[in-house]
MMTF fields as JSON, N, C-alpha, C and O atoms, coordinates in Angstrom:
{
  "mmtfVersion": "1.0.0",
  "mmtfProducer": "UNKNOWN",
  "numBonds": 223,
  "numAtoms": 224,
  "numGroups": 56,
  "numChains": 1,
  "numModels": 1,
  "chainsPerModel": [1],
  "groupsPerChain": [56],
  "chainIdList": ["A"],
  "bondAtomList": [4, 2, 8, 6, 12, 10, 16, 14, 20, 18, 24, 22, 28, 26, 32, 30, 36, 34, 40, 38, 44, 42, 48, 46, 52, 50, 56, 54, 60, 58, 64, 62, 68, 66, 72, 70, 76, 74, 80, 78, 84, 82, 88, 86, 92, 90, 96, 94, 100, 98, 104, 102, 108, 106, 112, 110, 116, 114, 120, 118, 124, 122, 128, 126, 132, 130, 136, 134, 140, 138, 144, 142, 148, 146, 152, 150, 156, 154, 160, 158, 164, 162, 168, 166, 172, 170, 176, 174, 180, 178, 184, 182, 188, 186, 192, 190, 196, 194, 200, 198, 204, 202, 208, 206, 212, 210, 216, 214, 220, 218],
  "bondOrderList": [1, 1, 1, 1, 1, 1, 1, 1, 1, 1, 1, 1, 1, 1, 1, 1, 1, 1, 1, 1, 1, 1, 1, 1, 1, 1, 1, 1, 1, 1, 1, 1, 1, 1, 1, 1, 1, 1, 1, 1, 1, 1, 1, 1, 1, 1, 1, 1, 1, 1, 1, 1, 1, 1, 1],
  "groupList": [{"groupName": "MET", "atomNameList": ["N", "CA", "C", "O"], "elementList": ["N", "C", "C", "O"], "formalChargeList": [0, 0, 0, 0], "bondAtomList": [1, 0, 2, 1, 3, 2], "bondOrderList": [1, 1, 2], "singleLetterCode": "M", "chemCompType": "L-PEPTIDE LINKING"}, {"groupName": "GLU", "atomNameList": ["N", "CA", "C", "O"], "elementList": ["N", "C", "C", "O"], "formalChargeList": [0, 0, 0, 0], "bondAtomList": [1, 0, 2, 1, 3, 2], "bondOrderList": [1, 1, 2], "singleLetterCode": "E", "chemCompType": "L-PEPTIDE LINKING"}, {"groupName": "LYS", "atomNameList": ["N", "CA", "C", "O"], "elementList": ["N", "C", "C", "O"], "formalChargeList": [0, 0, 0, 0], "bondAtomList": [1, 0, 2, 1, 3, 2], "bondOrderList": [1, 1, 2], "singleLetterCode": "K", "chemCompType": "L-PEPTIDE LINKING"}, {"groupName": "VAL", "atomNameList": ["N", "CA", "C", "O"], "elementList": ["N", "C", "C", "O"], "formalChargeList": [0, 0, 0, 0], "bondAtomList": [1, 0, 2, 1, 3, 2], "bondOrderList": [1, 1, 2], "singleLetterCode": "V", "chemCompType": "L-PEPTIDE LINKING"}, {"groupName": "LEU", "atomNameList": ["N", "CA", "C", "O"], "elementList": ["N", "C", "C", "O"], "formalChargeList": [0, 0, 0, 0], "bondAtomList": [1, 0, 2, 1, 3, 2], "bondOrderList": [1, 1, 2], "singleLetterCode": "L", "chemCompType": "L-PEPTIDE LINKING"}, {"groupName": "SER", "atomNameList": ["N", "CA", "C", "O"], "elementList": ["N", "C", "C", "O"], "formalChargeList": [0, 0, 0, 0], "bondAtomList": [1, 0, 2, 1, 3, 2], "bondOrderList": [1, 1, 2], "singleLetterCode": "S", "chemCompType": "L-PEPTIDE LINKING"}, {"groupName": "ALA", "atomNameList": ["N", "CA", "C", "O"], "elementList": ["N", "C", "C", "O"], "formalChargeList": [0, 0, 0, 0], "bondAtomList": [1, 0, 2, 1, 3, 2], "bondOrderList": [1, 1, 2], "singleLetterCode": "A", "chemCompType": "L-PEPTIDE LINKING"}, {"groupName": "GLN", "atomNameList": ["N", "CA", "C", "O"], "elementList": ["N", "C", "C", "O"], "formalChargeList": [0, 0, 0, 0], "bondAtomList": [1, 0, 2, 1, 3, 2], "bondOrderList": [1, 1, 2], "singleLetterCode": "Q", "chemCompType": "L-PEPTIDE LINKING"}, {"groupName": "GLY", "atomNameList": ["N", "CA", "C", "O"], "elementList": ["N", "C", "C", "O"], "formalChargeList": [0, 0, 0, 0], "bondAtomList": [1, 0, 2, 1, 3, 2], "bondOrderList": [1, 1, 2], "singleLetterCode": "G", "chemCompType": "PEPTIDE LINKING"}, {"groupName": "PRO", "atomNameList": ["N", "CA", "C", "O"], "elementList": ["N", "C", "C", "O"], "formalChargeList": [0, 0, 0, 0], "bondAtomList": [1, 0, 2, 1, 3, 2], "bondOrderList": [1, 1, 2], "singleLetterCode": "P", "chemCompType": "L-PEPTIDE LINKING"}, {"groupName": "ARG", "atomNameList": ["N", "CA", "C", "O"], "elementList": ["N", "C", "C", "O"], "formalChargeList": [0, 0, 0, 0], "bondAtomList": [1, 0, 2, 1, 3, 2], "bondOrderList": [1, 1, 2], "singleLetterCode": "R", "chemCompType": "L-PEPTIDE LINKING"}, {"groupName": "ASP", "atomNameList": ["N", "CA", "C", "O"], "elementList": ["N", "C", "C", "O"], "formalChargeList": [0, 0, 0, 0], "bondAtomList": [1, 0, 2, 1, 3, 2], "bondOrderList": [1, 1, 2], "singleLetterCode": "D", "chemCompType": "L-PEPTIDE LINKING"}, {"groupName": "ILE", "atomNameList": ["N", "CA", "C", "O"], "elementList": ["N", "C", "C", "O"], "formalChargeList": [0, 0, 0, 0], "bondAtomList": [1, 0, 2, 1, 3, 2], "bondOrderList": [1, 1, 2], "singleLetterCode": "I", "chemCompType": "L-PEPTIDE LINKING"}, {"groupName": "PHE", "atomNameList": ["N", "CA", "C", "O"], "elementList": ["N", "C", "C", "O"], "formalChargeList": [0, 0, 0, 0], "bondAtomList": [1, 0, 2, 1, 3, 2], "bondOrderList": [1, 1, 2], "singleLetterCode": "F", "chemCompType": "L-PEPTIDE LINKING"}, {"groupName": "ASN", "atomNameList": ["N", "CA", "C", "O"], "elementList": ["N", "C", "C", "O"], "formalChargeList": [0, 0, 0, 0], "bondAtomList": [1, 0, 2, 1, 3, 2], "bondOrderList": [1, 1, 2], "singleLetterCode": "N", "chemCompType": "L-PEPTIDE LINKING"}, {"groupName": "CYS", "atomNameList": ["N", "CA", "C", "O"], "elementList": ["N", "C", "C", "O"], "formalChargeList": [0, 0, 0, 0], "bondAtomList": [1, 0, 2, 1, 3, 2], "bondOrderList": [1, 1, 2], "singleLetterCode": "C", "chemCompType": "L-PEPTIDE LINKING"}, {"groupName": "TYR", "atomNameList": ["N", "CA", "C", "O"], "elementList": ["N", "C", "C", "O"], "formalChargeList": [0, 0, 0, 0], "bondAtomList": [1, 0, 2, 1, 3, 2], "bondOrderList": [1, 1, 2], "singleLetterCode": "Y", "chemCompType": "L-PEPTIDE LINKING"}],
  "groupTypeList": [0, 1, 2, 2, 3, 4, 5, 6, 0, 7, 2, 6, 8, 2, 9, 3, 10, 6, 8, 11, 12, 6, 2, 0, 4, 8, 6, 11, 5, 2, 1, 3, 5, 2, 3, 13, 14, 11, 4, 2, 2, 2, 8, 2, 12, 2, 5, 9, 2, 10, 15, 13, 16, 1, 9, 6],
  "groupIdList": [1, 2, 3, 4, 5, 6, 7, 8, 9, 10, 11, 12, 13, 14, 15, 16, 17, 18, 19, 20, 21, 22, 23, 24, 25, 26, 27, 28, 29, 30, 31, 32, 33, 34, 35, 36, 37, 38, 39, 40, 41, 42, 43, 44, 45, 46, 47, 48, 49, 50, 51, 52, 53, 54, 55, 56],
  "secStructList": [7, 2, 2, 2, 2, 2, 2, 2, 2, 2, 2, 2, 7, 1, 7, 5, 7, 2, 2, 2, 2, 2, 2, 2, 2, 6, 7, 7, 2, 2, 2, 2, 2, 2, 2, 2, 2, 2, 6, 4, 4, 4, 1, 1, 1, 5, 7, 1, 1, 1, 1, 7, 5, 5, 7, 7],
  "xCoordList": [1.117, 0.204, 0.844, 0.54, 1.916, 2.906, 3.71, 3.483, 4.188, 3.753, 2.753, 2.786, 1.411, 0.598, 0.413, 0.244, 0.417, 0.444, 1.494, 1.097, 2.339, 3.849, 3.124, 2.521, 3.207, 2.99, 2.002, 2.086, 0.83, -0.382, 0.243, 0.181, 0.858, 1.26, 2.262, 2.277, 3.086, 3.829, 2.743, 2.679, 2.272, 1.069, 0.339, -0.086, -0.093, -0.884, -0.327, -0.988, 1.72, 2.508, 2.038, 2.834, 0.806, 1.363, 0.565, -0.205, 1.129, 0.617, -0.763, -1.5, -1.298, -1.949, -2.89, -2.129, -3.804, -4.84, -4.802, -4.852, -4.72, -5.64, -6.384, -6.403, -7.068, -8.739, -8.266, -8.744, -7.531, -7.421, -7.002, -7.304, -5.92, -5.028, -6.161, -6.358, -7.059, -8.141, -9.241, -9.827, -9.817, -9.971, -9.27, -9.978, -8.127, -7.616, -7.406, -7.384, -7.204, -6.9, -8.437, -8.515, -9.341, -10.196, -10.361, -11.239, -9.646, -9.188, -10.025, -11.094, -10.131, -10.574, -9.753, -8.573, -10.122, -9.192, -7.991, -6.948, -9.108, -8.416, -7.072, -6.141, -7.269, -5.894, -4.949, -4.001, -5.209, -4.228, -3.568, -2.366, -4.763, -3.931, -2.714, -1.508, -3.306, -2.551, -1.115, -0.062, -1.252, -0.193, 0.809, 1.934, 0.361, 1.121, 1.545, 2.26, 0.952, 1.831, 3.347, 4.34, 3.262, 4.113, 5.023, 6.191, 4.473, 5.926, 6.393, 6.979, 6.43, 6.176, 7.227, 8.113, 6.789, 8.182, 9.599, 10.677, 9.193, 10.328, 10.795, 11.195, 10.948, 10.986, 10.906, 11.817, 9.837, 9.477, 8.28, 7.852, 7.825, 6.822, 7.072, 7.694, 6.389, 7.112, 5.828, 4.991, 5.679, 4.047, 4.269, 4.298, 4.384, 4.243, 3.835, 4.33, 2.372, 1.005, 0.705, 1.489, -0.433, -0.86, -2.396, -3.214, -1.989, -2.772, -2.799, -3.763, -0.971, -1.219, 0.309, 0.921, 0.696, 1.409, 1.935, 1.232, 3.628, 3.939, 5.005, 5.553, 5.605, 6.748, 8.232, 8.445, 8.805, 9.883, 11.247, 12.3],
  "yCoordList": [-0.996, -0.097, 1.467, 2.052, 1.747, 2.085, 2.979, 4.163, 2.485, 2.548, 3.086, 4.172, 2.108, 3.046, 4.163, 4.816, 4.761, 5.474, 6.662, 7.795, 6.622, 7.507, 7.336, 8.309, 6.346, 6.567, 7.426, 8.254, 7.255, 8.289, 9.711, 10.615, 9.948, 11.257, 12.034, 13.264, 11.318, 11.596, 12.012, 13.232, 11.581, 11.745, 12.536, 12.824, 13.27, 14.279, 15.732, 16.691, 15.632, 16.931, 17.86, 18.747, 17.79, 18.787, 18.06, 17.162, 18.819, 18.576, 17.734, 18.288, 16.69, 16.063, 15.732, 16.028, 15.396, 14.719, 13.398, 12.849, 12.506, 11.219, 11.555, 10.806, 12.424, 11.797, 11.794, 11.069, 12.439, 12.69, 11.406, 10.638, 11.52, 9.485, 8.404, 7.641, 8.786, 7.116, 7.755, 6.676, 8.382, 9.027, 8.443, 7.766, 8.594, 8.338, 6.859, 6.251, 6.477, 5.265, 3.647, 2.459, 4.685, 3.663, 3.264, 2.456, 3.712, 3.196, 3.692, 3.919, 4.009, 4.2, 5.473, 5.285, 6.511, 7.163, 7.247, 7.757, 6.31, 5.755, 5.121, 5.372, 4.005, 3.284, 3.999, 3.39, 5.262, 5.966, 6.911, 7.158, 7.463, 8.257, 7.15, 7.396, 5.987, 5.292, 4.865, 4.407, 5.003, 4.918, 6.089, 5.808, 7.319, 8.303, 8.835, 9.83, 7.897, 7.929, 7.474, 8.031, 6.208, 5.517, 5.687, 5.447, 6.29, 7.41, 8.307, 7.601, 9.07, 9.998, 9.889, 10.653, 8.585, 8.344, 7.622, 7.335, 7.481, 6.65, 7.891, 7.339, 9.141, 10.16, 10.0, 10.466, 9.351, 9.454, 10.214, 10.004, 10.924, 12.194, 12.853, 12.477, 14.389, 15.874, 16.167, 15.784, 17.115, 17.925, 19.703, 20.533, 19.928, 21.607, 22.352, 23.47, 21.834, 22.63, 21.828, 20.924, 21.989, 20.793, 20.104, 20.598, 18.619, 17.869, 17.766, 17.697, 17.805, 18.387, 17.668, 17.723, 17.233, 16.091, 15.679, 15.018, 16.035, 15.188, 14.438, 14.52, 13.75, 12.847, 14.513, 15.648, 13.523, 14.081, 14.259, 14.716],
  "zCoordList": [-0.342, 0.211, -0.585, -1.625, 0.577, 1.104, -0.656, -0.904, -1.171, -2.981, -3.533, -4.112, -3.353, -4.02, -4.07, -5.099, -2.393, -1.513, -2.076, -1.804, -2.567, -2.815, -4.452, -4.905, -5.091, -6.822, -7.113, -8.02, -6.227, -6.324, -5.92, -6.753, -4.642, -4.623, -5.428, -5.413, -6.119, -7.338, -8.572, -8.729, -9.063, -9.507, -9.698, -10.817, -8.271, -8.12, -8.486, -8.885, -8.141, -8.349, -7.188, -6.881, -6.461, -5.488, -3.837, -3.495, -3.425, -1.572, -1.673, -2.489, -1.168, -1.208, 0.252, 1.174, 0.656, 1.689, 1.835, 0.734, 2.904, 2.786, 1.979, 1.002, 1.94, 1.302, -0.091, -0.963, -0.225, -1.842, -2.365, -3.278, -1.104, -2.163, -2.495, -3.441, -0.845, -1.01, -1.976, -2.066, -2.569, -3.76, -5.003, -5.748, -5.287, -6.087, -6.563, -7.633, -4.688, -5.238, -4.963, -5.275, -4.214, -3.76, -2.549, -2.245, -1.82, -0.515, 0.486, -0.082, 1.77, 3.267, 3.55, 3.847, 3.51, 4.282, 5.728, 6.139, 6.039, 7.386, 7.541, 8.307, 6.363, 6.015, 5.011, 4.514, 4.726, 3.598, 4.804, 4.892, 5.858, 7.118, 7.514, 7.533, 7.793, 8.836, 7.759, 8.203, 7.031, 5.408, 5.914, 6.327, 5.86, 6.137, 6.811, 6.695, 8.332, 9.825, 9.68, 10.147, 8.838, 8.747, 8.098, 8.407, 6.733, 5.571, 6.546, 7.365, 6.777, 7.748, 8.857, 9.24, 9.265, 10.548, 9.796, 10.316, 8.558, 8.009, 7.118, 6.093, 6.966, 6.13, 4.558, 3.874, 3.973, 2.898, 2.405, 1.27, 3.058, 2.728, 3.698, 4.691, 3.403, 4.447, 4.383, 3.565, 5.615, 5.663, 5.43, 6.339, 4.212, 4.078, 4.484, 4.627, 4.938, 5.697, 6.65, 6.939, 7.299, 8.457, 7.225, 6.448, 7.785, 7.093, 5.125, 4.362, 4.784, 3.257, 3.323, 4.39, 2.571, 2.41, 1.327, 0.562, 0.915, -0.143, -0.219, 0.88, -0.911, -1.28, -0.98, -1.404, -0.013, 0.797, -0.232, 0.212]
}
């Protein structure tokens, strides 16, 4: 799921919210939020502003 989320973030080309990625992937936003938290801890994504994320 992490690879799918990162790929969708790169395709978006701008900072996105978990709900945006969930819609793109047809997934649950809570599941995407959990993946965002994991990716943030690993340093693979960053948050340029509150609730928005982009690849690091």
